[in-house]
matplotlib code that plots the C-alpha trace (Angstrom):
import matplotlib.pyplot as plt

x = [35.6, 34.6, 37.8, 37.0, 33.5, 34.9, 37.3, 34.5, 32.3, 35.2, 35.8, 32.1, 31.9, 34.9, 33.5, 30.2, 31.9, 34.1, 31.0, 29.2, 29.5, 28.9, 25.9, 26.5, 25.7, 23.0, 23.2, 25.7, 23.8, 22.9, 22.5, 23.2, 21.9, 23.8, 20.6, 16.9, 15.7, 17.1, 16.5, 15.5, 18.6, 20.6, 21.8, 21.6, 24.6, 23.8, 26.6, 26.2, 27.6, 28.0, 27.6, 25.0, 25.1, 22.8, 21.8, 19.0, 18.2, 14.9, 15.2, 11.4, 11.2, 8.8, 9.9, 11.9, 9.4, 9.7, 6.0, 5.5, 7.6, 7.7, 6.6, 9.4, 12.8, 15.4, 19.1, 21.5, 24.5, 27.9, 29.4, 32.8, 32.8, 31.4, 29.7, 28.1, 25.1, 24.5, 21.1, 19.9, 16.4, 15.1, 11.4, 9.6, 7.9, 8.4, 10.2, 10.8, 14.3, 14.6, 17.6, 17.1, 20.0, 19.7, 21.5, 21.5, 21.6, 22.8, 20.8, 18.1, 18.8, 16.3, 16.7, 16.9, 16.4, 16.7, 14.9, 16.1, 13.9, 14.4, 11.8, 13.5, 11.7, 12.5, 11.7, 11.9, 12.4, 14.2, 13.1, 15.8, 15.7, 18.5, 17.7, 15.7, 15.1, 12.9, 12.3, 11.7, 10.7, 8.4, 8.6, 10.7, 13.1, 13.0, 15.9, 16.6, 18.1, 19.3, 19.1, 22.1, 21.0, 22.2, 21.1, 22.2, 20.1, 17.5, 17.6, 17.7, 18.9, 18.4, 19.9, 18.0, 18.8, 17.5, 14.1, 12.9, 9.2, 9.3, 5.5, 4.8, 7.8, 7.6, 9.3, 10.7, 12.5, 13.7, 13.6, 16.0, 13.1, 11.2, 8.0, 8.1, 5.3, 5.9, 3.5, 3.4, 1.0, -0.7, -1.4, 0.4, 3.1, 3.4, 6.5, 6.2, 3.7, 4.0, 5.0, 5.0, 8.5, 7.9, 8.6, 10.5, 8.5, 8.4, 8.3, 7.4, 8.9, 6.9, 8.7, 6.8, 7.1, 5.5, 8.6, 8.8, 11.1, 10.6, 12.8, 12.9, 13.4, 14.6, 15.0, 17.4, 16.8, 19.8]
y = [1.8, -1.9, -3.0, -0.9, -2.3, -5.9, -5.2, -3.7, -6.8, -9.1, -7.3, -7.3, -11.0, -11.8, -9.8, -11.6, -15.0, -14.1, -13.1, -16.4, -18.8, -22.5, -23.4, -26.0, -29.6, -30.6, -34.3, -34.8, -32.5, -34.4, -33.8, -36.3, -36.0, -37.6, -38.3, -37.6, -38.9, -36.8, -35.5, -31.9, -29.7, -31.8, -30.8, -32.4, -32.1, -31.9, -32.5, -31.2, -33.1, -32.2, -28.7, -26.0, -22.3, -21.6, -23.6, -22.5, -24.1, -24.2, -25.9, -26.6, -24.7, -21.8, -18.9, -21.3, -23.5, -24.1, -24.6, -21.1, -19.4, -16.5, -15.5, -17.6, -16.8, -19.5, -19.3, -19.1, -21.4, -20.5, -23.8, -22.2, -21.4, -24.7, -27.9, -28.6, -27.1, -27.7, -26.9, -27.3, -28.4, -27.4, -28.3, -31.6, -32.2, -33.2, -30.7, -30.9, -29.7, -28.6, -27.9, -26.4, -26.7, -24.5, -24.0, -20.4, -21.4, -19.3, -17.2, -19.5, -22.3, -23.6, -22.7, -26.0, -27.0, -30.1, -30.3, -32.5, -33.0, -34.6, -35.3, -34.5, -36.2, -34.5, -36.0, -33.8, -35.9, -33.3, -33.1, -31.0, -27.9, -25.4, -22.6, -22.3, -19.3, -18.1, -14.5, -12.7, -9.2, -6.8, -6.1, -3.0, -4.7, -8.2, -10.5, -13.5, -16.8, -19.3, -23.0, -25.4, -27.9, -31.5, -33.1, -36.6, -36.8, -34.4, -32.3, -28.5, -26.9, -23.3, -21.6, -18.6, -16.4, -17.3, -16.0, -16.2, -17.1, -20.0, -20.6, -18.3, -17.8, -16.5, -19.1, -19.1, -21.8, -22.6, -26.0, -27.3, -27.8, -24.6, -26.7, -28.8, -28.5, -28.3, -29.5, -29.3, -31.7, -32.4, -28.7, -26.9, -24.6, -21.0, -18.9, -16.4, -18.6, -18.8, -22.1, -23.3, -24.8, -25.9, -29.4, -30.4, -29.8, -32.1, -30.4, -32.7, -31.8, -33.3, -33.4, -32.8, -36.6, -37.5, -38.5, -37.0, -36.5, -35.5, -32.8, -32.4, -28.8, -28.2, -24.9, -24.6, -21.8, -20.4]
z = [-21.2, -21.7, -20.0, -16.9, -16.8, -17.0, -14.1, -12.0, -12.6, -11.7, -8.4, -7.5, -8.3, -6.2, -3.2, -3.6, -3.6, -0.7, 1.4, 0.7, 3.6, 3.2, 5.5, 8.2, 7.5, 10.0, 9.3, 12.2, 14.6, 17.8, 21.6, 24.4, 28.0, 30.8, 32.7, 32.4, 35.7, 38.5, 42.0, 42.6, 43.1, 40.6, 37.1, 33.7, 31.4, 27.7, 25.1, 21.6, 18.6, 15.0, 13.5, 13.2, 12.4, 15.3, 18.4, 20.7, 24.1, 26.1, 29.5, 29.7, 33.0, 33.4, 31.1, 28.9, 27.1, 23.4, 23.0, 24.3, 21.6, 20.9, 24.4, 25.9, 24.5, 24.1, 25.1, 22.2, 22.5, 21.0, 19.9, 19.5, 23.2, 24.5, 23.4, 26.8, 28.5, 32.2, 33.6, 37.2, 38.0, 41.5, 41.3, 41.1, 37.8, 34.1, 31.9, 28.1, 27.3, 23.7, 21.4, 17.9, 15.6, 12.5, 9.2, 7.9, 4.3, 1.3, -1.1, -2.7, -0.2, 2.3, 6.0, 7.8, 11.4, 13.6, 16.9, 19.7, 22.8, 26.2, 28.9, 32.2, 35.2, 38.5, 41.9, 45.0, 48.1, 50.2, 53.8, 55.3, 57.4, 56.6, 59.0, 62.2, 64.5, 67.3, 68.3, 71.6, 72.4, 70.6, 66.9, 67.5, 70.0, 68.5, 69.3, 67.1, 68.4, 65.8, 66.2, 65.9, 63.3, 63.3, 60.0, 61.0, 64.2, 62.8, 65.9, 66.5, 69.7, 70.7, 73.7, 75.1, 78.2, 81.7, 82.4, 78.7, 78.3, 75.9, 75.8, 72.9, 70.7, 67.1, 64.9, 61.3, 59.3, 55.9, 54.2, 51.5, 49.2, 48.3, 47.9, 51.1, 53.6, 57.4, 60.1, 63.9, 65.6, 62.3, 61.6, 58.7, 60.0, 58.6, 59.3, 62.1, 63.9, 67.7, 69.3, 72.9, 73.6, 77.2, 75.9, 72.7, 69.6, 66.5, 63.1, 60.3, 56.9, 54.0, 50.6, 47.3, 46.5, 49.9, 51.8, 55.3, 58.2, 61.9, 63.3, 67.1, 68.3, 71.9, 73.6, 76.5, 78.9, 80.9]

ax = plt.figure().add_subplot(projection="3d")
ax.plot(x, y, z, "-o")
ax.set_aspect("equal")
plt.show()
């Protein structure tokens, strides 16, 4: 009987030891950012060095802010799959990117973490127009005419049929910066506004950082 008990205890001890995993040593855990001053629309590449049992990433953008935990949830990174994290920043501002490296620890051992933070400064100087259209007809029978955009000369040309009244055309456009403002004759432009194209019209695109560019729109009838 005693022999059976001894064998059982030996098996249980072996299973217990086999399930024990050595926690990661966080002393070598580090993160490197290839750039922290970027233009909007660009990406930052983060490289993770050393080991950790768990790595969680917060980009610092809305919905991914470490200071807002637990309302904001971080993104878990699998170091076995990749040691790089690429994140695109599309808005102007200052964002704190955060990496948390954690060691799981064994029974009776302290749960350890290391936090690495990067302040990402994003400047949005984009003043481009990516789409431009005018519309004729009623809402039910509306016809769209798309402009031909020349980014080098900052000109847009639209051809419409002969007889088209160009004095009151509904206009819509898209800029490459979602936060850019557009003005016509010093007045803020809103999509679906009506514009008189009897003569070429200048649309001023103002980037979030204050840079601006004038785009000349010409409508050719016939």
